[in-house]
Backbone as XML, in Angstrom:
<?xml version="1.0"?>
<chain id="A" units="angstrom">
  <residue number="1" name="MET">
    <atom name="N" x="16.110" y="5.854" z="7.051"/>
    <atom name="CA" x="15.844" y="3.900" z="7.482"/>
    <atom name="C" x="15.144" y="3.583" z="6.010"/>
  </residue>
  <residue number="2" name="ALA">
    <atom name="N" x="16.318" y="2.616" z="5.775"/>
    <atom name="CA" x="16.133" y="2.220" z="4.463"/>
    <atom name="C" x="14.613" y="1.776" z="4.328"/>
  </residue>
  <residue number="3" name="VAL">
    <atom name="N" x="13.955" y="1.988" z="2.704"/>
    <atom name="CA" x="13.248" y="1.024" z="2.784"/>
    <atom name="C" x="12.673" y="-0.020" z="2.358"/>
  </residue>
  <residue number="4" name="ASP">
    <atom name="N" x="11.567" y="-0.500" z="2.682"/>
    <atom name="CA" x="11.057" y="-2.374" z="2.504"/>
    <atom name="C" x="10.531" y="-3.243" z="1.697"/>
  </residue>
  <residue number="5" name="MET">
    <atom name="N" x="11.894" y="-3.790" z="1.067"/>
    <atom name="CA" x="11.647" y="-3.748" z="-0.671"/>
    <atom name="C" x="10.833" y="-4.741" z="-0.252"/>
  </residue>
  <residue number="6" name="SER">
    <atom name="N" x="10.114" y="-5.419" z="-0.070"/>
    <atom name="CA" x="9.663" y="-6.383" z="0.255"/>
    <atom name="C" x="8.215" y="-6.033" z="0.624"/>
  </residue>
  <residue number="7" name="LEU">
    <atom name="N" x="7.640" y="-4.477" z="1.383"/>
    <atom name="CA" x="6.197" y="-3.859" z="0.914"/>
    <atom name="C" x="4.967" y="-4.000" z="-0.842"/>
  </residue>
  <residue number="8" name="SER">
    <atom name="N" x="4.177" y="-4.193" z="0.408"/>
    <atom name="CA" x="3.370" y="-4.289" z="-0.855"/>
    <atom name="C" x="2.614" y="-3.329" z="-1.553"/>
  </residue>
  <residue number="9" name="ILE">
    <atom name="N" x="2.461" y="-3.746" z="-2.973"/>
    <atom name="CA" x="2.585" y="-2.545" z="-3.810"/>
    <atom name="C" x="1.122" y="-2.840" z="-4.799"/>
  </residue>
  <residue number="10" name="LEU">
    <atom name="N" x="0.072" y="-2.106" z="-4.413"/>
    <atom name="CA" x="-0.945" y="-2.294" z="-5.304"/>
    <atom name="C" x="-0.590" y="-1.206" z="-6.158"/>
  </residue>
  <residue number="11" name="ILE">
    <atom name="N" x="-0.787" y="-1.848" z="-8.187"/>
    <atom name="CA" x="-1.034" y="-1.219" z="-9.239"/>
    <atom name="C" x="-2.104" y="-1.602" z="-9.725"/>
  </residue>
  <residue number="12" name="VAL">
    <atom name="N" x="-2.637" y="-0.424" z="-10.003"/>
    <atom name="CA" x="-4.615" y="-0.360" z="-10.938"/>
    <atom name="C" x="-3.827" y="0.774" z="-11.700"/>
  </residue>
  <residue number="13" name="ASP">
    <atom name="N" x="-4.329" y="0.075" z="-13.420"/>
    <atom name="CA" x="-4.123" y="0.365" z="-14.387"/>
    <atom name="C" x="-5.506" y="-0.806" z="-15.148"/>
  </residue>
  <residue number="14" name="ASP">
    <atom name="N" x="-6.530" y="0.665" z="-16.028"/>
    <atom name="CA" x="-7.311" y="-0.186" z="-17.248"/>
    <atom name="C" x="-6.490" y="-0.578" z="-18.319"/>
  </residue>
  <residue number="15" name="TYR">
    <atom name="N" x="-5.399" y="-0.646" z="-18.641"/>
    <atom name="CA" x="-4.572" y="-0.986" z="-19.798"/>
    <atom name="C" x="-3.171" y="-1.296" z="-19.627"/>
  </residue>
  <residue number="16" name="LYS">
    <atom name="N" x="-3.932" y="-3.115" z="-20.042"/>
    <atom name="CA" x="-2.343" y="-4.976" z="-19.545"/>
    <atom name="C" x="-1.555" y="-4.436" z="-19.596"/>
  </residue>
  <residue number="17" name="THR">
    <atom name="N" x="-1.403" y="-3.624" z="-21.130"/>
    <atom name="CA" x="-0.110" y="-3.027" z="-20.438"/>
    <atom name="C" x="1.201" y="-2.334" z="-19.766"/>
  </residue>
  <residue number="18" name="MET">
    <atom name="N" x="-0.008" y="-1.625" z="-19.846"/>
    <atom name="CA" x="0.713" y="-0.404" z="-19.185"/>
    <atom name="C" x="0.816" y="-0.549" z="-17.269"/>
  </residue>
  <residue number="19" name="LEU">
    <atom name="N" x="-0.086" y="-2.252" z="-17.197"/>
    <atom name="CA" x="0.011" y="-2.695" z="-15.426"/>
    <atom name="C" x="1.383" y="-3.677" z="-15.229"/>
  </residue>
  <residue number="20" name="ARG">
    <atom name="N" x="1.155" y="-4.307" z="-17.007"/>
    <atom name="CA" x="2.718" y="-5.111" z="-16.745"/>
    <atom name="C" x="3.905" y="-4.036" z="-17.110"/>
  </residue>
  <residue number="21" name="ILE">
    <atom name="N" x="4.020" y="-3.236" z="-18.106"/>
    <atom name="CA" x="5.411" y="-2.366" z="-17.390"/>
    <atom name="C" x="5.893" y="-1.147" z="-16.236"/>
  </residue>
  <residue number="22" name="ILE">
    <atom name="N" x="5.030" y="-1.067" z="-15.551"/>
    <atom name="CA" x="4.468" y="-1.092" z="-13.970"/>
    <atom name="C" x="4.950" y="-2.031" z="-13.492"/>
  </residue>
  <residue number="23" name="ARG">
    <atom name="N" x="4.522" y="-3.514" z="-13.517"/>
    <atom name="CA" x="5.378" y="-4.454" z="-12.670"/>
    <atom name="C" x="7.075" y="-4.893" z="-12.843"/>
  </residue>
  <residue number="24" name="ASN">
    <atom name="N" x="7.041" y="-4.224" z="-14.190"/>
    <atom name="CA" x="8.949" y="-4.695" z="-14.660"/>
    <atom name="C" x="9.023" y="-3.261" z="-14.359"/>
  </residue>
  <residue number="25" name="LEU">
    <atom name="N" x="9.079" y="-2.002" z="-14.471"/>
    <atom name="CA" x="9.579" y="-0.852" z="-13.527"/>
    <atom name="C" x="9.760" y="-1.287" z="-12.683"/>
  </residue>
  <residue number="26" name="LEU">
    <atom name="N" x="8.621" y="-1.970" z="-12.046"/>
    <atom name="CA" x="8.745" y="-1.858" z="-9.617"/>
    <atom name="C" x="10.249" y="-3.318" z="-9.940"/>
  </residue>
  <residue number="27" name="LYS">
    <atom name="N" x="9.621" y="-5.055" z="-11.521"/>
    <atom name="CA" x="11.090" y="-5.474" z="-10.317"/>
    <atom name="C" x="12.185" y="-5.175" z="-10.776"/>
  </residue>
  <residue number="28" name="GLN">
    <atom name="N" x="12.574" y="-3.754" z="-11.452"/>
    <atom name="CA" x="13.774" y="-3.241" z="-11.732"/>
    <atom name="C" x="14.242" y="-2.982" z="-10.641"/>
  </residue>
  <residue number="29" name="LEU">
    <atom name="N" x="13.691" y="-2.303" z="-9.974"/>
    <atom name="CA" x="14.088" y="-1.513" z="-8.739"/>
    <atom name="C" x="14.344" y="-2.582" z="-7.821"/>
  </residue>
  <residue number="30" name="GLY">
    <atom name="N" x="13.354" y="-3.521" z="-8.012"/>
    <atom name="CA" x="14.004" y="-4.881" z="-6.400"/>
    <atom name="C" x="12.096" y="-5.059" z="-5.450"/>
  </residue>
  <residue number="31" name="PHE">
    <atom name="N" x="11.057" y="-3.927" z="-6.186"/>
    <atom name="CA" x="9.896" y="-4.806" z="-5.944"/>
    <atom name="C" x="9.541" y="-5.974" z="-6.364"/>
  </residue>
  <residue number="32" name="HIS">
    <atom name="N" x="8.704" y="-6.740" z="-6.000"/>
    <atom name="CA" x="8.270" y="-8.137" z="-6.331"/>
    <atom name="C" x="7.111" y="-8.453" z="-5.102"/>
  </residue>
  <residue number="33" name="ASN">
    <atom name="N" x="6.940" y="-7.558" z="-4.537"/>
    <atom name="CA" x="5.766" y="-7.723" z="-3.909"/>
    <atom name="C" x="4.094" y="-6.901" z="-4.541"/>
  </residue>
  <residue number="34" name="VAL">
    <atom name="N" x="3.677" y="-7.399" z="-5.744"/>
    <atom name="CA" x="2.947" y="-5.987" z="-6.366"/>
    <atom name="C" x="1.984" y="-6.779" z="-7.150"/>
  </residue>
  <residue number="35" name="ASP">
    <atom name="N" x="0.537" y="-6.540" z="-6.596"/>
    <atom name="CA" x="-0.427" y="-6.949" z="-7.197"/>
    <atom name="C" x="-1.354" y="-5.654" z="-8.252"/>
  </residue>
  <residue number="36" name="GLU">
    <atom name="N" x="-2.592" y="-6.596" z="-8.578"/>
    <atom name="CA" x="-3.334" y="-5.593" z="-10.033"/>
    <atom name="C" x="-4.219" y="-6.003" z="-9.889"/>
  </residue>
  <residue number="37" name="ALA">
    <atom name="N" x="-4.859" y="-4.374" z="-10.226"/>
    <atom name="CA" x="-6.540" y="-3.964" z="-10.334"/>
    <atom name="C" x="-6.484" y="-3.848" z="-11.714"/>
  </residue>
  <residue number="38" name="THR">
    <atom name="N" x="-7.846" y="-3.095" z="-12.343"/>
    <atom name="CA" x="-8.070" y="-3.041" z="-13.597"/>
    <atom name="C" x="-8.751" y="-1.650" z="-13.355"/>
  </residue>
  <residue number="39" name="ASP">
    <atom name="N" x="-9.421" y="-1.299" z="-12.243"/>
    <atom name="CA" x="-10.450" y="-0.183" z="-12.161"/>
    <atom name="C" x="-10.058" y="-0.029" z="-11.162"/>
  </residue>
  <residue number="40" name="GLY">
    <atom name="N" x="-10.974" y="1.503" z="-10.605"/>
    <atom name="CA" x="-10.689" y="1.853" z="-9.386"/>
    <atom name="C" x="-11.696" y="1.057" z="-8.393"/>
  </residue>
  <residue number="41" name="ALA">
    <atom name="N" x="-12.726" y="0.531" z="-8.242"/>
    <atom name="CA" x="-13.756" y="-0.162" z="-7.837"/>
    <atom name="C" x="-12.783" y="-1.456" z="-7.617"/>
  </residue>
  <residue number="42" name="GLU">
    <atom name="N" x="-12.613" y="-2.747" z="-8.166"/>
    <atom name="CA" x="-11.474" y="-3.645" z="-8.092"/>
    <atom name="C" x="-10.414" y="-3.509" z="-6.804"/>
  </residue>
  <residue number="43" name="ALA">
    <atom name="N" x="-9.723" y="-2.175" z="-7.620"/>
    <atom name="CA" x="-8.564" y="-1.492" z="-6.394"/>
    <atom name="C" x="-9.230" y="-0.946" z="-5.018"/>
  </residue>
  <residue number="44" name="LEU">
    <atom name="N" x="-9.843" y="-0.507" z="-4.703"/>
    <atom name="CA" x="-10.723" y="-0.457" z="-3.692"/>
    <atom name="C" x="-11.030" y="-1.174" z="-2.569"/>
  </residue>
  <residue number="45" name="ASN">
    <atom name="N" x="-11.589" y="-2.651" z="-3.799"/>
    <atom name="CA" x="-11.972" y="-3.763" z="-3.058"/>
    <atom name="C" x="-10.946" y="-4.707" z="-2.308"/>
  </residue>
  <residue number="46" name="LYS">
    <atom name="N" x="-9.666" y="-4.858" z="-3.336"/>
    <atom name="CA" x="-8.512" y="-4.880" z="-2.990"/>
    <atom name="C" x="-7.606" y="-4.357" z="-1.145"/>
  </residue>
  <residue number="47" name="LEU">
    <atom name="N" x="-8.320" y="-2.948" z="-1.445"/>
    <atom name="CA" x="-7.718" y="-2.807" z="-0.357"/>
    <atom name="C" x="-8.230" y="-2.890" z="0.732"/>
  </residue>
  <residue number="48" name="ARG">
    <atom name="N" x="-9.042" y="-2.647" z="0.597"/>
    <atom name="CA" x="-9.751" y="-3.165" z="2.177"/>
    <atom name="C" x="-9.239" y="-4.479" z="2.407"/>
  </residue>
  <residue number="49" name="SER">
    <atom name="N" x="-9.462" y="-5.695" z="1.618"/>
    <atom name="CA" x="-9.185" y="-6.684" z="1.633"/>
    <atom name="C" x="-8.187" y="-7.583" z="2.306"/>
  </residue>
  <residue number="50" name="LYS">
    <atom name="N" x="-6.846" y="-6.156" z="2.420"/>
    <atom name="CA" x="-5.586" y="-6.612" z="2.921"/>
    <atom name="C" x="-5.255" y="-5.428" z="2.949"/>
  </residue>
  <residue number="51" name="ASN">
    <atom name="N" x="-3.673" y="-5.428" z="3.881"/>
    <atom name="CA" x="-2.859" y="-3.669" z="3.868"/>
    <atom name="C" x="-2.260" y="-3.967" z="2.264"/>
  </residue>
  <residue number="52" name="TYR">
    <atom name="N" x="-2.155" y="-2.701" z="1.818"/>
    <atom name="CA" x="-0.901" y="-2.594" z="0.981"/>
    <atom name="C" x="-0.563" y="-1.545" z="1.654"/>
  </residue>
  <residue number="53" name="ASP">
    <atom name="N" x="0.913" y="-1.077" z="1.365"/>
    <atom name="CA" x="1.833" y="-0.076" z="1.901"/>
    <atom name="C" x="1.785" y="1.096" z="0.452"/>
  </residue>
  <residue number="54" name="LEU">
    <atom name="N" x="1.136" y="0.863" z="-0.518"/>
    <atom name="CA" x="1.239" y="1.777" z="-1.472"/>
    <atom name="C" x="0.563" y="1.337" z="-2.349"/>
  </residue>
  <residue number="55" name="VAL">
    <atom name="N" x="-0.279" y="2.696" z="-3.546"/>
    <atom name="CA" x="-0.806" y="2.130" z="-4.343"/>
    <atom name="C" x="-0.450" y="3.090" z="-5.704"/>
  </residue>
  <residue number="56" name="ILE">
    <atom name="N" x="-0.532" y="3.132" z="-7.395"/>
    <atom name="CA" x="0.163" y="3.843" z="-7.558"/>
    <atom name="C" x="-1.506" y="3.331" z="-9.041"/>
  </residue>
  <residue number="57" name="SER">
    <atom name="N" x="-1.578" y="4.163" z="-8.769"/>
    <atom name="CA" x="-3.097" y="4.493" z="-9.826"/>
    <atom name="C" x="-2.761" y="5.255" z="-11.078"/>
  </residue>
  <residue number="58" name="ASP">
    <atom name="N" x="-3.342" y="5.437" z="-12.341"/>
    <atom name="CA" x="-3.937" y="5.195" z="-13.602"/>
    <atom name="C" x="-4.955" y="6.349" z="-13.003"/>
  </residue>
  <residue number="59" name="TRP">
    <atom name="N" x="-5.082" y="7.942" z="-13.589"/>
    <atom name="CA" x="-5.928" y="8.210" z="-13.375"/>
    <atom name="C" x="-7.509" y="8.292" z="-13.661"/>
  </residue>
  <residue number="60" name="ASN">
    <atom name="N" x="-7.335" y="7.688" z="-15.543"/>
    <atom name="CA" x="-8.517" y="7.507" z="-16.961"/>
    <atom name="C" x="-8.712" y="5.549" z="-16.863"/>
  </residue>
  <residue number="61" name="MET">
    <atom name="N" x="-9.833" y="5.814" z="-15.666"/>
    <atom name="CA" x="-11.090" y="4.174" z="-16.064"/>
    <atom name="C" x="-12.100" y="4.584" z="-16.355"/>
  </residue>
  <residue number="62" name="GLU">
    <atom name="N" x="-13.086" y="3.273" z="-15.997"/>
    <atom name="CA" x="-14.173" y="3.415" z="-16.294"/>
    <atom name="C" x="-13.705" y="1.721" z="-14.984"/>
  </residue>
  <residue number="63" name="PRO">
    <atom name="N" x="-14.612" y="1.585" z="-14.182"/>
    <atom name="CA" x="-16.200" y="2.569" z="-13.695"/>
    <atom name="C" x="-15.932" y="3.981" z="-12.539"/>
  </residue>
  <residue number="64" name="MET">
    <atom name="N" x="-14.977" y="3.355" z="-12.649"/>
    <atom name="CA" x="-14.395" y="4.568" z="-10.906"/>
    <atom name="C" x="-12.142" y="4.955" z="-11.368"/>
  </residue>
  <residue number="65" name="THR">
    <atom name="N" x="-12.483" y="6.297" z="-11.604"/>
    <atom name="CA" x="-11.372" y="6.743" z="-12.370"/>
    <atom name="C" x="-10.601" y="5.992" z="-10.761"/>
  </residue>
  <residue number="66" name="GLY">
    <atom name="N" x="-8.862" y="6.638" z="-11.004"/>
    <atom name="CA" x="-7.464" y="7.009" z="-10.173"/>
    <atom name="C" x="-8.226" y="8.206" z="-9.454"/>
  </residue>
  <residue number="67" name="TYR">
    <atom name="N" x="-8.564" y="8.698" z="-9.442"/>
    <atom name="CA" x="-8.677" y="10.278" z="-8.563"/>
    <atom name="C" x="-10.384" y="10.185" z="-8.133"/>
  </residue>
  <residue number="68" name="GLU">
    <atom name="N" x="-11.154" y="8.928" z="-8.406"/>
    <atom name="CA" x="-12.310" y="8.412" z="-7.625"/>
    <atom name="C" x="-11.436" y="7.576" z="-6.546"/>
  </residue>
  <residue number="69" name="LEU">
    <atom name="N" x="-10.687" y="6.098" z="-7.372"/>
    <atom name="CA" x="-10.466" y="6.294" z="-5.645"/>
    <atom name="C" x="-9.713" y="6.637" z="-4.390"/>
  </residue>
  <residue number="70" name="LEU">
    <atom name="N" x="-8.760" y="7.955" z="-4.921"/>
    <atom name="CA" x="-7.661" y="8.489" z="-4.306"/>
    <atom name="C" x="-8.886" y="8.857" z="-3.516"/>
  </residue>
  <residue number="71" name="LYS">
    <atom name="N" x="-10.462" y="10.060" z="-3.088"/>
    <atom name="CA" x="-10.754" y="10.295" z="-2.603"/>
    <atom name="C" x="-11.363" y="9.308" z="-1.691"/>
  </residue>
  <residue number="72" name="GLU">
    <atom name="N" x="-11.651" y="8.302" z="-2.618"/>
    <atom name="CA" x="-11.942" y="7.453" z="-1.814"/>
    <atom name="C" x="-11.116" y="6.253" z="-0.388"/>
  </residue>
  <residue number="73" name="VAL">
    <atom name="N" x="-10.004" y="6.366" z="-0.628"/>
    <atom name="CA" x="-9.024" y="5.820" z="0.100"/>
    <atom name="C" x="-8.807" y="7.188" z="1.207"/>
  </residue>
  <residue number="74" name="ARG">
    <atom name="N" x="-8.305" y="8.262" z="0.567"/>
    <atom name="CA" x="-9.009" y="9.515" z="1.984"/>
    <atom name="C" x="-9.437" y="10.061" z="2.170"/>
  </residue>
  <residue number="75" name="SER">
    <atom name="N" x="-11.307" y="8.812" z="2.284"/>
    <atom name="CA" x="-11.954" y="9.223" z="3.532"/>
    <atom name="C" x="-12.754" y="8.267" z="4.240"/>
  </residue>
  <residue number="76" name="ASP">
    <atom name="N" x="-11.878" y="6.835" z="3.545"/>
    <atom name="CA" x="-11.535" y="5.748" z="4.395"/>
    <atom name="C" x="-10.469" y="6.051" z="5.734"/>
  </residue>
  <residue number="77" name="ASP">
    <atom name="N" x="-10.811" y="5.992" z="6.805"/>
    <atom name="CA" x="-10.078" y="5.272" z="8.479"/>
    <atom name="C" x="-9.135" y="4.531" z="7.935"/>
  </residue>
  <residue number="78" name="MET">
    <atom name="N" x="-9.578" y="3.347" z="6.858"/>
    <atom name="CA" x="-8.670" y="2.550" z="7.608"/>
    <atom name="C" x="-7.767" y="2.700" z="6.454"/>
  </residue>
  <residue number="79" name="LEU">
    <atom name="N" x="-7.318" y="3.465" z="5.688"/>
    <atom name="CA" x="-6.375" y="3.809" z="3.923"/>
    <atom name="C" x="-5.803" y="5.124" z="3.544"/>
  </residue>
  <residue number="80" name="LYS">
    <atom name="N" x="-7.033" y="5.793" z="4.715"/>
    <atom name="CA" x="-6.355" y="8.036" z="4.602"/>
    <atom name="C" x="-4.615" y="8.091" z="4.920"/>
  </residue>
  <residue number="81" name="ALA">
    <atom name="N" x="-3.834" y="7.276" z="4.632"/>
    <atom name="CA" x="-2.372" y="7.415" z="5.594"/>
    <atom name="C" x="-1.762" y="6.656" z="4.543"/>
  </residue>
  <residue number="82" name="LEU">
    <atom name="N" x="-2.912" y="5.832" z="3.741"/>
    <atom name="CA" x="-1.821" y="4.722" z="2.079"/>
    <atom name="C" x="-0.746" y="6.185" z="1.427"/>
  </residue>
  <residue number="83" name="PRO">
    <atom name="N" x="0.365" y="6.300" z="0.956"/>
    <atom name="CA" x="0.508" y="6.275" z="0.505"/>
    <atom name="C" x="0.168" y="5.810" z="-1.021"/>
  </residue>
  <residue number="84" name="PHE">
    <atom name="N" x="0.005" y="6.968" z="-2.094"/>
    <atom name="CA" x="-0.874" y="7.256" z="-3.236"/>
    <atom name="C" x="-0.430" y="7.963" z="-4.528"/>
  </residue>
  <residue number="85" name="ILE">
    <atom name="N" x="0.388" y="7.137" z="-5.515"/>
    <atom name="CA" x="1.235" y="8.197" z="-6.560"/>
    <atom name="C" x="0.302" y="7.605" z="-7.597"/>
  </residue>
  <residue number="86" name="MET">
    <atom name="N" x="-0.553" y="8.699" z="-8.141"/>
    <atom name="CA" x="-0.476" y="9.668" z="-9.314"/>
    <atom name="C" x="-0.164" y="9.262" z="-10.902"/>
  </residue>
  <residue number="87" name="VAL">
    <atom name="N" x="-0.364" y="7.807" z="-11.887"/>
    <atom name="CA" x="0.139" y="8.663" z="-12.814"/>
    <atom name="C" x="-1.118" y="8.976" z="-14.182"/>
  </residue>
  <residue number="88" name="THR">
    <atom name="N" x="-0.599" y="9.461" z="-14.673"/>
    <atom name="CA" x="-1.646" y="9.682" z="-16.438"/>
    <atom name="C" x="-1.046" y="10.254" z="-17.531"/>
  </residue>
  <residue number="89" name="ALA">
    <atom name="N" x="-1.566" y="10.708" z="-18.110"/>
    <atom name="CA" x="-0.676" y="10.475" z="-19.587"/>
    <atom name="C" x="-1.262" y="12.139" z="-19.835"/>
  </residue>
  <residue number="90" name="GLU">
    <atom name="N" x="-1.382" y="13.065" z="-19.260"/>
    <atom name="CA" x="-2.242" y="14.468" z="-19.071"/>
    <atom name="C" x="-1.471" y="14.860" z="-17.965"/>
  </residue>
  <residue number="91" name="SER">
    <atom name="N" x="-0.785" y="15.498" z="-18.689"/>
    <atom name="CA" x="-0.018" y="17.270" z="-17.723"/>
    <atom name="C" x="-0.971" y="18.491" z="-17.230"/>
  </residue>
  <residue number="92" name="LYS">
    <atom name="N" x="-2.316" y="18.286" z="-17.646"/>
    <atom name="CA" x="-2.901" y="19.471" z="-17.093"/>
    <atom name="C" x="-2.177" y="19.898" z="-15.622"/>
  </residue>
  <residue number="93" name="THR">
    <atom name="N" x="-2.603" y="20.752" z="-15.651"/>
    <atom name="CA" x="-2.201" y="21.839" z="-14.356"/>
    <atom name="C" x="-3.160" y="22.070" z="-13.005"/>
  </residue>
  <residue number="94" name="ASP">
    <atom name="N" x="-4.837" y="21.819" z="-13.878"/>
    <atom name="CA" x="-5.756" y="21.650" z="-12.987"/>
    <atom name="C" x="-6.485" y="20.698" z="-12.854"/>
  </residue>
  <residue number="95" name="ASN">
    <atom name="N" x="-5.705" y="18.792" z="-13.814"/>
    <atom name="CA" x="-5.135" y="17.780" z="-12.750"/>
    <atom name="C" x="-4.400" y="18.045" z="-11.446"/>
  </residue>
  <residue number="96" name="VAL">
    <atom name="N" x="-3.551" y="18.045" z="-12.165"/>
    <atom name="CA" x="-2.194" y="17.774" z="-10.943"/>
    <atom name="C" x="-3.111" y="18.646" z="-9.378"/>
  </residue>
  <residue number="97" name="ILE">
    <atom name="N" x="-3.076" y="20.140" z="-9.271"/>
    <atom name="CA" x="-4.013" y="20.404" z="-8.502"/>
    <atom name="C" x="-5.040" y="19.378" z="-7.802"/>
  </residue>
  <residue number="98" name="ALA">
    <atom name="N" x="-5.662" y="18.626" z="-8.367"/>
    <atom name="CA" x="-6.881" y="18.432" z="-7.517"/>
    <atom name="C" x="-6.396" y="17.117" z="-7.619"/>
  </residue>
  <residue number="99" name="ALA">
    <atom name="N" x="-5.656" y="16.556" z="-7.879"/>
    <atom name="CA" x="-4.479" y="15.487" z="-6.685"/>
    <atom name="C" x="-4.322" y="15.414" z="-5.519"/>
  </residue>
  <residue number="100" name="LYS">
    <atom name="N" x="-3.114" y="17.118" z="-5.803"/>
    <atom name="CA" x="-3.496" y="17.468" z="-4.350"/>
    <atom name="C" x="-3.971" y="17.688" z="-3.736"/>
  </residue>
  <residue number="101" name="LYS">
    <atom name="N" x="-5.222" y="18.242" z="-4.358"/>
    <atom name="CA" x="-6.597" y="18.856" z="-3.101"/>
    <atom name="C" x="-6.596" y="17.402" z="-2.145"/>
  </residue>
  <residue number="102" name="ALA">
    <atom name="N" x="-6.470" y="16.792" z="-2.998"/>
    <atom name="CA" x="-7.327" y="15.663" z="-3.403"/>
    <atom name="C" x="-6.513" y="13.984" z="-1.931"/>
  </residue>
  <residue number="103" name="GLY">
    <atom name="N" x="-5.133" y="14.467" z="-1.836"/>
    <atom name="CA" x="-4.453" y="14.295" z="-1.018"/>
    <atom name="C" x="-3.880" y="13.422" z="-2.188"/>
  </residue>
  <residue number="104" name="VAL">
    <atom name="N" x="-3.281" y="13.679" z="-2.995"/>
    <atom name="CA" x="-2.195" y="12.440" z="-3.744"/>
    <atom name="C" x="-0.723" y="12.661" z="-3.431"/>
  </residue>
  <residue number="105" name="ASN">
    <atom name="N" x="-0.272" y="11.754" z="-2.968"/>
    <atom name="CA" x="1.401" y="11.772" z="-2.706"/>
    <atom name="C" x="2.284" y="12.193" z="-3.353"/>
  </residue>
  <residue number="106" name="ASN">
    <atom name="N" x="1.744" y="11.636" z="-4.793"/>
    <atom name="CA" x="3.372" y="11.443" z="-6.280"/>
    <atom name="C" x="2.403" y="12.082" z="-6.799"/>
  </residue>
  <residue number="107" name="TYR">
    <atom name="N" x="2.947" y="12.840" z="-8.467"/>
    <atom name="CA" x="2.301" y="12.066" z="-9.801"/>
    <atom name="C" x="2.509" y="11.881" z="-10.830"/>
  </residue>
  <residue number="108" name="ILE">
    <atom name="N" x="3.034" y="11.355" z="-11.372"/>
    <atom name="CA" x="3.968" y="10.917" z="-13.087"/>
    <atom name="C" x="3.253" y="10.621" z="-14.000"/>
  </residue>
  <residue number="109" name="VAL">
    <atom name="N" x="3.679" y="11.674" z="-14.462"/>
    <atom name="CA" x="3.338" y="11.812" z="-16.497"/>
    <atom name="C" x="3.999" y="10.923" z="-17.324"/>
  </residue>
  <residue number="110" name="LYS">
    <atom name="N" x="2.805" y="10.468" z="-17.599"/>
    <atom name="CA" x="3.799" y="9.535" z="-19.207"/>
    <atom name="C" x="3.864" y="9.561" z="-19.912"/>
  </residue>
  <residue number="111" name="PRO">
    <atom name="N" x="4.760" y="8.758" z="-20.834"/>
    <atom name="CA" x="5.465" y="8.074" z="-20.517"/>
    <atom name="C" x="6.455" y="7.992" z="-19.325"/>
  </residue>
  <residue number="112" name="PHE">
    <atom name="N" x="6.747" y="7.064" z="-18.802"/>
    <atom name="CA" x="8.293" y="7.569" z="-17.142"/>
    <atom name="C" x="8.965" y="6.309" z="-17.382"/>
  </residue>
  <residue number="113" name="ASN">
    <atom name="N" x="10.141" y="6.288" z="-17.095"/>
    <atom name="CA" x="11.487" y="5.070" z="-16.539"/>
    <atom name="C" x="11.575" y="4.979" z="-15.461"/>
  </residue>
  <residue number="114" name="ALA">
    <atom name="N" x="12.191" y="3.507" z="-14.934"/>
    <atom name="CA" x="12.443" y="3.682" z="-14.243"/>
    <atom name="C" x="13.299" y="4.618" z="-13.083"/>
  </residue>
  <residue number="115" name="ALA">
    <atom name="N" x="13.802" y="5.353" z="-13.555"/>
    <atom name="CA" x="14.330" y="6.220" z="-13.164"/>
    <atom name="C" x="13.322" y="7.688" z="-12.906"/>
  </residue>
  <residue number="116" name="THR">
    <atom name="N" x="12.854" y="7.549" z="-13.639"/>
    <atom name="CA" x="11.209" y="8.952" z="-13.059"/>
    <atom name="C" x="10.809" y="7.914" z="-11.726"/>
  </residue>
  <residue number="117" name="LEU">
    <atom name="N" x="10.237" y="6.503" z="-11.939"/>
    <atom name="CA" x="9.601" y="5.959" z="-10.826"/>
    <atom name="C" x="10.603" y="5.853" z="-9.889"/>
  </residue>
  <residue number="118" name="LYS">
    <atom name="N" x="11.769" y="5.359" z="-9.967"/>
    <atom name="CA" x="12.473" y="5.736" z="-8.846"/>
    <atom name="C" x="12.824" y="6.840" z="-8.439"/>
  </residue>
  <residue number="119" name="SER">
    <atom name="N" x="13.221" y="8.586" z="-8.567"/>
    <atom name="CA" x="12.696" y="9.110" z="-8.484"/>
    <atom name="C" x="11.418" y="9.755" z="-7.341"/>
  </residue>
  <residue number="120" name="LYS">
    <atom name="N" x="10.359" y="9.225" z="-8.156"/>
    <atom name="CA" x="8.864" y="9.287" z="-6.914"/>
    <atom name="C" x="8.807" y="8.359" z="-6.301"/>
  </residue>
  <residue number="121" name="LEU">
    <atom name="N" x="8.773" y="7.691" z="-6.314"/>
    <atom name="CA" x="8.887" y="5.777" z="-5.061"/>
    <atom name="C" x="9.890" y="6.542" z="-4.135"/>
  </residue>
  <residue number="122" name="THR">
    <atom name="N" x="11.127" y="7.707" z="-4.362"/>
    <atom name="CA" x="11.929" y="7.921" z="-3.508"/>
    <atom name="C" x="11.416" y="9.119" z="-1.724"/>
  </residue>
  <residue number="123" name="SER">
    <atom name="N" x="10.644" y="10.062" z="-2.966"/>
    <atom name="CA" x="9.385" y="11.208" z="-2.504"/>
    <atom name="C" x="8.840" y="10.347" z="-1.238"/>
  </residue>
  <residue number="124" name="VAL">
    <atom name="N" x="8.268" y="9.722" z="-2.317"/>
    <atom name="CA" x="7.178" y="9.143" z="-0.538"/>
    <atom name="C" x="7.584" y="8.478" z="0.134"/>
  </residue>
  <residue number="125" name="LEU">
    <atom name="N" x="8.322" y="6.742" z="0.166"/>
    <atom name="CA" x="8.383" y="6.158" z="0.504"/>
    <atom name="C" x="10.206" y="6.492" z="1.305"/>
  </residue>
  <residue number="126" name="GLY">
    <atom name="N" x="10.985" y="6.691" z="1.154"/>
    <atom name="CA" x="12.434" y="7.039" z="1.929"/>
    <atom name="C" x="13.361" y="6.702" z="0.686"/>
  </residue>
  <residue number="127" name="GLU">
    <atom name="N" x="14.303" y="7.034" z="1.032"/>
    <atom name="CA" x="15.772" y="6.328" z="0.056"/>
    <atom name="C" x="15.997" y="4.828" z="-0.135"/>
  </residue>
  <residue number="128" name="PHE">
    <atom name="N" x="15.868" y="4.646" z="-1.438"/>
    <atom name="CA" x="16.142" y="2.781" z="-1.577"/>
    <atom name="C" x="17.281" y="1.707" z="-2.535"/>
  </residue>
</chain>
């Protein structure tokens, strides 16, 4: 089954430039229904007030990190099945293991390009 290109995506990063980069990469891949949040707490509020089909979140943010956001999402009955991709500049094995244990669907290490993002999205959502 083909991926619905109008699915709703929430991108979360405290760095505005990174939000713009991810938004542009998603646009290149054909996704235009994209919202933004600048930290985990703002993202959680948005997730609880609107239905999203995917979260792409940075790991390192204040006051709530992407890892804390992931744990909140997975412990919420309404959100726990939501596909979640973590983005980080750190490729520490401990972080990857912690994110996997917390229920992340996939993991992207910065910097990345449209091809990398597409392969991660395909692994989570299916072919498009």
